[in-house]
Structures are given as structure tokens and as C-alpha cells.
N, C-alpha and C positions, 0 to 999 in steps of 0.2 A: 133418429136413425143413426146418426154418428155415434151416439152412446151404445146403442145395441152392438154395432161393429167393434168398438173398443172393448166391450165386455166379452165378446165372442173372441177376440184376438188373444186375450189372455188365457182362455181355455185352450184355443188351438196351439199357442206357443208351448204350453205345458204338455200337451199331447205329442207335439212334435219332438221335444227332447226325449219324452218316454219311448217314442217309437224308435228313435235313433239308438238309444240304449238297447232296446230289444233286438235290433238288427245286429248291433255289435255282439250281443249275446248269441244270436243265431249263427254268425260266422264262426264263433269261438266253439259253439257245439258241433258244426260242420267239420272243423278242423280237429277236434277231439275224438270223433267217432272214427276218423281214419287212423290207422296206426301209422307210425313214422314211415314204414316202407312204402305203403300205399300213397301217402301224402307226397312223399319224394318222388315217386313216379308220376303223379299229377303235375307236380311243379316243373319237374325236369323234362316231361315228355316234348312239349314245345311251348312257346309263349302263348299261343292261342288257348291251349287248354287251361293254363294257369289264369289266364285273363278271363276266360269264360267261368271259372270256378268262382272268381271274386266279383265279377262284374254285377251280378243281380243284387249283391249286398250293397255294393258301392252306389249303385243307381238308386236303390230304396233309400239309403241314407241321405243321398243328395236331394231326392224328392221331398223328404221330411225337412231336411235343412232348409230348403226354398221356402216350404210352407211355413216353417217357424220363423224365418227371417221376414217374411211379408207379414206374418201375424205380429211379430214384434214391433215392426215399423208402422203398421197401419194406424196407430193412435196419432202419428205425426202427420198423416195425410190431411190436407185441408177438408174442413167441414163444408159439404155441398148440399144444396137443395135440389139438385138436378136428379130426377128419378132414373133417368136412363143410365147415368153413370153409376148410380147406386145399385141398380139391379144388375148391370153388366159386371160390376165388381163382385157382387154376391154369387152370380152364376159362375164366375171364374173361380172363385174361392171354393165353392161348393164342388165344382168339378175336380179341382186339384185335391180337395180333401178326400173325396170318394176315391179318386184315382190312387192316392197314397194308401189308403186303407185297403183297397183290393190288391194293390202290388205287395203289401206286407202279408196279406193272406196268401198269395202266390209264393212268397219267401218262406213261409211256414211249410207249404207243400214241398219247396225245394229242399228244406232241411230233412223232412221225412224221406224224401226220395234219396238223399245222400246217406241216410241211415239205412235204408233197405239195400242200397247198392254196396255199402260197406259190409253188410251182413252177407251178401252173396260172394264178395271177393274173399272174405274170411274163410267161407266154407271150401273154396277151392284150394 
């Protein structure tokens, strides 16, 4: 069982690094779709607006970073024959992985929403 966890951890670590890169690209796209005037208004409106603009991307990158770190360090966990510990760890790992994937899908929707909002602002 420990061998399966080690093999899976390498894959999840690679996915985590890729997802963090995608989130950085998503925030870059969100910044680019606003022109300088609109982005300046968002940032200078108040601190809550600027933080709200950046928070989902920062949170998503942190989630994938935690999953990547756990995946990277999992081969160093001691080998155990305790089935309860093994299944609890796997359930926690599965939950975190599914949560990260779903939050990344939310971020894709967020970028699309920013794109539509930017198009509406440019029309006015």
C-alpha cells in the first residue's frame, strides 16, 4: 500500500505544480483583459476590492501548494500496516484533490466572468 501512495504522490506533485502555473496564467489573463484605467479603478477603489480581486487566485494557488507539498513529503511518511490510518489518509488526500480541482474550475469561471465584465465596462 505504501508503494501505491508513493507512486500516486509523484503524479499529484506534478499536477499541483501544473495547476499553480495555470492559476498564475489565469490571474495574468484577468489583469490583461482590463485596460489600465479599469484596473487602476479596481486597485484604488479600496483595499477590500483589490483583495477580493486577488483572493481566489491566491487561495487556489495555496490549495495546490499544500497538496503538492503533502504529495512531495508523503514518501517520507513511515510505512504502516494500520488500515485505518491508510484509509483515513487516502480519504483526506482524495478530498483535498477533488476540492482543488473543483476550485480550479471555479477560477476558470471567475476569469470568464472578468472577461464579460470587462466587455460590459468597455461598451459604456
